[in-house]
Backbone atoms as SQL, in Angstrom:
CREATE TABLE atoms (id INTEGER PRIMARY KEY, chain TEXT, resi INTEGER, resn TEXT, atom TEXT, x REAL, y REAL, z REAL);
INSERT INTO atoms VALUES
  (1, 'A', 1, 'MET', 'N', 9.450, 4.096, 0.980),
  (2, 'A', 1, 'MET', 'CA', 8.693, 3.436, 0.802),
  (3, 'A', 1, 'MET', 'C', 7.840, 3.288, 1.303),
  (4, 'A', 2, 'ARG', 'N', 8.008, 3.069, 3.106),
  (5, 'A', 2, 'ARG', 'CA', 7.151, 2.938, 3.966),
  (6, 'A', 2, 'ARG', 'C', 6.247, 4.330, 4.298),
  (7, 'A', 3, 'ASN', 'N', 7.042, 5.372, 4.483),
  (8, 'A', 3, 'ASN', 'CA', 6.306, 6.699, 4.591),
  (9, 'A', 3, 'ASN', 'C', 5.513, 7.139, 3.607),
  (10, 'A', 4, 'ASN', 'N', 6.054, 6.563, 2.435),
  (11, 'A', 4, 'ASN', 'CA', 4.980, 6.634, 1.195),
  (12, 'A', 4, 'ASN', 'C', 3.886, 6.549, 1.134),
  (13, 'A', 5, 'LEU', 'N', 3.799, 5.399, 1.493),
  (14, 'A', 5, 'LEU', 'CA', 2.463, 4.509, 1.508),
  (15, 'A', 5, 'LEU', 'C', 1.848, 4.886, 2.540),
  (16, 'A', 6, 'ILE', 'N', 2.224, 5.455, 3.454),
  (17, 'A', 6, 'ILE', 'CA', 1.510, 5.753, 4.707),
  (18, 'A', 6, 'ILE', 'C', 0.818, 7.212, 4.773),
  (19, 'A', 7, 'THR', 'N', 1.460, 7.949, 4.130),
  (20, 'A', 7, 'THR', 'CA', 1.145, 9.547, 4.403),
  (21, 'A', 7, 'THR', 'C', 0.195, 9.369, 2.895),
  (22, 'A', 8, 'PHE', 'N', 0.102, 8.156, 1.441),
  (23, 'A', 8, 'PHE', 'CA', -0.843, 8.177, 0.338),
  (24, 'A', 8, 'PHE', 'C', -1.783, 7.706, 0.954),
  (25, 'A', 9, 'ARG', 'N', -1.892, 6.629, 2.038),
  (26, 'A', 9, 'ARG', 'CA', -3.534, 5.722, 2.840),
  (27, 'A', 9, 'ARG', 'C', -3.968, 6.632, 3.481),
  (28, 'A', 10, 'LYS', 'N', -3.222, 7.906, 3.752),
  (29, 'A', 10, 'LYS', 'CA', -3.728, 8.663, 4.632),
  (30, 'A', 10, 'LYS', 'C', -4.746, 9.419, 4.478),
  (31, 'A', 11, 'GLN', 'N', -4.252, 10.360, 3.227),
  (32, 'A', 11, 'GLN', 'CA', -4.274, 11.303, 2.069),
  (33, 'A', 11, 'GLN', 'C', -6.008, 10.019, 1.761),
  (34, 'A', 12, 'GLN', 'N', -5.697, 9.055, 1.390),
  (35, 'A', 12, 'GLN', 'CA', -6.665, 8.751, 1.013),
  (36, 'A', 12, 'GLN', 'C', -8.307, 8.844, 1.932),
  (37, 'A', 13, 'GLY', 'N', -7.948, 9.244, 3.381),
  (38, 'A', 13, 'GLY', 'CA', -8.783, 8.476, 4.334),
  (39, 'A', 13, 'GLY', 'C', -8.932, 7.089, 4.940),
  (40, 'A', 14, 'TYR', 'N', -8.329, 6.308, 5.168),
  (41, 'A', 14, 'TYR', 'CA', -8.732, 5.045, 5.223),
  (42, 'A', 14, 'TYR', 'C', -7.455, 4.792, 5.941),
  (43, 'A', 15, 'THR', 'N', -8.408, 3.770, 6.910),
  (44, 'A', 15, 'THR', 'CA', -7.677, 2.764, 8.304),
  (45, 'A', 15, 'THR', 'C', -6.961, 1.901, 7.526),
  (46, 'A', 16, 'GLN', 'N', -5.968, 1.034, 8.222),
  (47, 'A', 16, 'GLN', 'CA', -5.069, 0.066, 8.038),
  (48, 'A', 16, 'GLN', 'C', -6.056, -1.182, 7.073),
  (49, 'A', 17, 'ASP', 'N', -6.623, -1.352, 8.062),
  (50, 'A', 17, 'ASP', 'CA', -7.760, -2.272, 7.274),
  (51, 'A', 17, 'ASP', 'C', -8.701, -1.911, 6.393),
  (52, 'A', 18, 'GLU', 'N', -9.470, -0.780, 6.430),
  (53, 'A', 18, 'GLU', 'CA', -10.006, -0.956, 5.106),
  (54, 'A', 18, 'GLU', 'C', -9.142, -1.020, 3.659),
  (55, 'A', 19, 'PHE', 'N', -7.669, 0.088, 3.715),
  (56, 'A', 19, 'PHE', 'CA', -7.031, -0.556, 2.294),
  (57, 'A', 19, 'PHE', 'C', -6.239, -1.698, 2.178),
  (58, 'A', 20, 'ALA', 'N', -6.246, -2.453, 3.493),
  (59, 'A', 20, 'ALA', 'CA', -6.179, -3.612, 2.897),
  (60, 'A', 20, 'ALA', 'C', -6.748, -4.674, 2.377),
  (61, 'A', 21, 'ASN', 'N', -8.154, -4.283, 2.690),
  (62, 'A', 21, 'ASN', 'CA', -9.613, -4.712, 2.210),
  (63, 'A', 21, 'ASN', 'C', -9.760, -4.617, 0.473),
  (64, 'A', 22, 'ILE', 'N', -8.936, -3.141, 0.732),
  (65, 'A', 22, 'ILE', 'CA', -9.011, -2.306, -0.863),
  (66, 'A', 22, 'ILE', 'C', -8.408, -2.745, -1.977),
  (67, 'A', 23, 'LEU', 'N', -7.000, -3.653, -1.128),
  (68, 'A', 23, 'LEU', 'CA', -6.057, -4.342, -2.103),
  (69, 'A', 23, 'LEU', 'C', -6.065, -5.527, -2.138),
  (70, 'A', 24, 'ASN', 'N', -7.451, -6.232, -1.269),
  (71, 'A', 24, 'ASN', 'CA', -6.928, -7.544, -1.454),
  (72, 'A', 24, 'ASN', 'C', -6.435, -8.246, -0.682),
  (73, 'A', 25, 'VAL', 'N', -5.489, -7.981, 0.747),
  (74, 'A', 25, 'VAL', 'CA', -4.676, -9.202, 1.544),
  (75, 'A', 25, 'VAL', 'C', -4.542, -9.055, 2.658),
  (76, 'A', 26, 'SER', 'N', -4.479, -9.697, 3.978),
  (77, 'A', 26, 'SER', 'CA', -5.286, -9.301, 4.972),
  (78, 'A', 26, 'SER', 'C', -4.472, -8.641, 5.747),
  (79, 'A', 27, 'SER', 'N', -4.662, -7.559, 7.006),
  (80, 'A', 27, 'SER', 'CA', -4.599, -6.873, 7.450),
  (81, 'A', 27, 'SER', 'C', -3.189, -6.559, 8.113),
  (82, 'A', 28, 'SER', 'N', -2.715, -7.921, 8.364),
  (83, 'A', 28, 'SER', 'CA', -1.545, -8.905, 9.055),
  (84, 'A', 28, 'SER', 'C', -0.439, -8.574, 8.255),
  (85, 'A', 29, 'TYR', 'N', -0.575, -8.806, 6.932),
  (86, 'A', 29, 'TYR', 'CA', 0.014, -8.842, 5.890),
  (87, 'A', 29, 'TYR', 'C', 0.653, -6.886, 5.396),
  (88, 'A', 30, 'TYR', 'N', -0.732, -6.188, 5.453),
  (89, 'A', 30, 'TYR', 'CA', -0.645, -5.165, 4.702),
  (90, 'A', 30, 'TYR', 'C', 0.173, -4.067, 6.309),
  (91, 'A', 31, 'GLN', 'N', 0.139, -4.420, 7.520),
  (92, 'A', 31, 'GLN', 'CA', 1.228, -4.090, 8.425),
  (93, 'A', 31, 'GLN', 'C', 2.179, -4.030, 8.840),
  (94, 'A', 32, 'LYS', 'N', 2.808, -5.267, 7.970),
  (95, 'A', 32, 'LYS', 'CA', 4.079, -5.894, 7.974),
  (96, 'A', 32, 'LYS', 'C', 4.847, -4.624, 6.952),
  (97, 'A', 33, 'ILE', 'N', 4.031, -4.818, 5.520),
  (98, 'A', 33, 'ILE', 'CA', 4.124, -3.862, 4.512),
  (99, 'A', 33, 'ILE', 'C', 4.561, -1.779, 5.487),
  (100, 'A', 34, 'GLU', 'N', 3.719, -1.739, 5.441),
  (101, 'A', 34, 'GLU', 'CA', 3.698, -0.390, 5.877),
  (102, 'A', 34, 'GLU', 'C', 4.981, -0.160, 7.127),
  (103, 'A', 35, 'ASN', 'N', 4.925, -1.419, 7.848),
  (104, 'A', 35, 'ASN', 'CA', 5.970, -1.189, 9.744),
  (105, 'A', 35, 'ASN', 'C', 7.309, -1.628, 8.278),
  (106, 'A', 36, 'GLY', 'N', 7.280, -1.998, 7.619),
  (107, 'A', 36, 'GLY', 'CA', 8.379, -2.412, 6.611),
  (108, 'A', 36, 'GLY', 'C', 9.297, -3.643, 7.013),
  (109, 'A', 37, 'THR', 'N', 8.446, -4.784, 7.811),
  (110, 'A', 37, 'THR', 'CA', 9.052, -5.806, 8.232),
  (111, 'A', 37, 'THR', 'C', 8.797, -6.965, 7.024),
  (112, 'A', 38, 'ARG', 'N', 7.770, -6.316, 5.807),
  (113, 'A', 38, 'ARG', 'CA', 7.571, -7.709, 5.124),
  (114, 'A', 38, 'ARG', 'C', 7.988, -6.464, 3.179),
  (115, 'A', 39, 'ASN', 'N', 8.398, -7.343, 2.255),
  (116, 'A', 39, 'ASN', 'CA', 8.348, -6.118, 1.209),
  (117, 'A', 39, 'ASN', 'C', 6.691, -6.630, 0.177),
  (118, 'A', 40, 'PRO', 'N', 6.091, -5.435, -0.392),
  (119, 'A', 40, 'PRO', 'CA', 5.169, -6.003, -1.222),
  (120, 'A', 40, 'PRO', 'C', 5.210, -6.676, -1.956),
  (121, 'A', 41, 'SER', 'N', 4.671, -6.999, -2.540),
  (122, 'A', 41, 'SER', 'CA', 4.639, -8.765, -3.620),
  (123, 'A', 41, 'SER', 'C', 4.284, -7.788, -4.831),
  (124, 'A', 42, 'TYR', 'N', 4.388, -8.392, -5.870),
  (125, 'A', 42, 'TYR', 'CA', 4.109, -8.294, -7.635),
  (126, 'A', 42, 'TYR', 'C', 2.230, -8.081, -7.731),
  (127, 'A', 43, 'ASN', 'N', 1.731, -9.044, -7.000),
  (128, 'A', 43, 'ASN', 'CA', 0.328, -9.007, -6.442),
  (129, 'A', 43, 'ASN', 'C', 0.030, -7.539, -6.126),
  (130, 'A', 44, 'PHE', 'N', 0.619, -7.543, -4.697),
  (131, 'A', 44, 'PHE', 'CA', 0.115, -6.551, -4.081),
  (132, 'A', 44, 'PHE', 'C', 0.219, -5.219, -4.819),
  (133, 'A', 45, 'ILE', 'N', 1.604, -4.695, -5.519),
  (134, 'A', 45, 'ILE', 'CA', 1.573, -4.088, -6.190),
  (135, 'A', 45, 'ILE', 'C', 0.172, -3.995, -7.053),
  (136, 'A', 46, 'LYS', 'N', 0.331, -4.657, -8.415),
  (137, 'A', 46, 'LYS', 'CA', -0.436, -4.897, -9.522),
  (138, 'A', 46, 'LYS', 'C', -2.042, -4.052, -9.014),
  (139, 'A', 47, 'ASN', 'N', -2.413, -5.485, -7.549),
  (140, 'A', 47, 'ASN', 'CA', -3.315, -4.415, -6.906),
  (141, 'A', 47, 'ASN', 'C', -4.022, -3.375, -6.721),
  (142, 'A', 48, 'PHE', 'N', -2.443, -2.373, -6.211),
  (143, 'A', 48, 'PHE', 'CA', -2.863, -1.432, -6.282),
  (144, 'A', 48, 'PHE', 'C', -2.650, -0.259, -7.310),
  (145, 'A', 49, 'LYS', 'N', -2.131, -0.600, -8.009),
  (146, 'A', 49, 'LYS', 'CA', -2.183, 0.005, -9.037),
  (147, 'A', 49, 'LYS', 'C', -3.509, 0.088, -9.699),
  (148, 'A', 50, 'GLU', 'N', -4.255, -1.007, -10.030),
  (149, 'A', 50, 'GLU', 'CA', -6.075, -0.998, -10.545),
  (150, 'A', 50, 'GLU', 'C', -6.662, -0.171, -9.347),
  (151, 'A', 51, 'ALA', 'N', -6.297, -0.480, -8.559),
  (152, 'A', 51, 'ALA', 'CA', -7.717, 0.284, -7.220),
  (153, 'A', 51, 'ALA', 'C', -7.157, 1.799, -7.257),
  (154, 'A', 52, 'PHE', 'N', -5.938, 2.406, -7.590),
  (155, 'A', 52, 'PHE', 'CA', -5.536, 3.293, -7.720),
  (156, 'A', 52, 'PHE', 'C', -4.560, 3.767, -8.766),
  (157, 'A', 53, 'LYS', 'N', -5.623, 3.913, -9.781),
  (158, 'A', 53, 'LYS', 'CA', -5.078, 4.049, -11.208),
  (159, 'A', 53, 'LYS', 'C', -4.263, 5.653, -10.874),
  (160, 'A', 54, 'SER', 'N', -4.412, 6.664, -10.474),
  (161, 'A', 54, 'SER', 'CA', -4.131, 7.766, -10.911),
  (162, 'A', 54, 'SER', 'C', -2.543, 8.278, -9.234),
  (163, 'A', 55, 'ALA', 'N', -2.181, 7.310, -9.171),
  (164, 'A', 55, 'ALA', 'CA', -1.599, 6.879, -7.490),
  (165, 'A', 55, 'ALA', 'C', 0.110, 6.933, -8.659),
  (166, 'A', 56, 'ASP', 'N', 0.734, 7.629, -8.281),
  (167, 'A', 56, 'ASP', 'CA', 2.591, 7.418, -8.754),
  (168, 'A', 56, 'ASP', 'C', 3.248, 6.570, -8.221),
  (169, 'A', 57, 'VAL', 'N', 3.355, 5.269, -8.468),
  (170, 'A', 57, 'VAL', 'CA', 3.279, 3.837, -8.000),
  (171, 'A', 57, 'VAL', 'C', 4.820, 3.809, -7.662),
  (172, 'A', 58, 'ASP', 'N', 4.893, 4.406, -8.841),
  (173, 'A', 58, 'ASP', 'CA', 7.222, 4.753, -8.443),
  (174, 'A', 58, 'ASP', 'C', 7.575, 5.558, -7.368),
  (175, 'A', 59, 'MET', 'N', 6.759, 6.429, -7.285),
  (176, 'A', 59, 'MET', 'CA', 7.028, 7.412, -6.038),
  (177, 'A', 59, 'MET', 'C', 7.210, 6.706, -4.903),
  (178, 'A', 60, 'ILE', 'N', 5.567, 5.781, -4.596),
  (179, 'A', 60, 'ILE', 'CA', 5.129, 4.802, -3.226),
  (180, 'A', 60, 'ILE', 'C', 6.452, 4.048, -3.338),
  (181, 'A', 61, 'PHE', 'N', 6.501, 3.157, -4.294),
  (182, 'A', 61, 'PHE', 'CA', 7.116, 2.368, -4.006),
  (183, 'A', 61, 'PHE', 'C', 8.842, 2.107, -4.115),
  (184, 'A', 62, 'PHE', 'N', 8.783, 3.170, -4.696),
  (185, 'A', 62, 'PHE', 'CA', 10.266, 2.651, -5.018),
  (186, 'A', 62, 'PHE', 'C', 11.350, 3.659, -4.953),
  (187, 'A', 63, 'ASN', 'N', 10.833, 4.937, -4.460),
  (188, 'A', 63, 'ASN', 'CA', 11.273, 6.272, -4.590),
  (189, 'A', 63, 'ASN', 'C', 11.374, 5.790, -2.465),
  (190, 'A', 64, 'GLN', 'N', 13.136, 6.021, -2.198),
  (191, 'A', 64, 'GLN', 'CA', 13.025, 6.233, -0.540),
  (192, 'A', 64, 'GLN', 'C', 13.158, 7.736, -0.526);
């Protein structure tokens, strides 16, 4: 998941801080998800789906 999320964010042209802002989470929480020290919450994934409707959520979060 970690690499898929990083790749997706970079493809969209966002910094970690910008991406966290779009997803309505703190920058530190988002960084922990990217670093693999925290798992994304239900609300995080829900906000992600709403913000990026065309993204393949299963591929980003559930495909190793």
